[in-house]
N, C-alpha and C positions, 0 to 999 in steps of 0.2 A: 632035116633033122634039127638044125640049130638056127632056124629062121629068126628067132628073137635075139640072137647075139648081135650086138651093134658094134660098129667100128669105133674104137676109142681114140683113134688118132688118124691123121692122114698118112698114107703109105710113104710119102716122100719127105716127111719131116724126120730129121735125124736126132733132134733133141727131145727125147722122151723122158719125162720126169719119173721119179720113183712112185709118185701117186698114180701115174698112168699104168705103170707095171702092176702095182698092187690092185688097182681097180679091175684090170683085165684078169688077173689071177683069181680074184674073188668072184668075178662074174662066171668064170669057167667052173670053179669048184661048186658054186651054187647050182649051176646048170647041171653038172654031171651028178652031183649028189642028190639033187631034188630038194635041198633044204636052203631056205633063205638064211636061217640062223640055226646052228646045230644045238642039240640038247647038251646039257652039262657033261654027260658021259661021252659025247662025241666031239666036244669042243677041241680037245687036243689034236685029234686026228684031222679035223677040219682045218685048224690053224696051220698044222704041219703041211697039209696039202697045199694051202694057199702059198706058203713060203717056198715050197718045192716048185710049184708052177711059176711063181715070180722069178725064181732063180733060172729056170729053163727059159723064161721069156727074156731075161737080161742076156743070156747066152745067145739066143736067137737074134735079138736086135743088135748085139755086138758083132755078129758074124754076117749080117746082111750087107750087101753092097748096094748102095742107093744111087740112083741116077740123079745127076745134078739138074735141078730145075731152074731155068732162067726166070728171074722176077723183074722183067722190064716193064 
């Protein structure tokens, strides 16, 4: 279903930037809505969805327990 969604970060990296979160949220909303950019009448709903997905993403990342990776 979502074969074209790419990983935006390595799973073991704990320092995710706000840009990473926003990019992932925007990618998801574009994928699910079918729009790369919304029309003027849909811009508010599109932007709100991006913010809500970004908030859910921050919650998820804050709750994940990451395995410590040795960097020898």
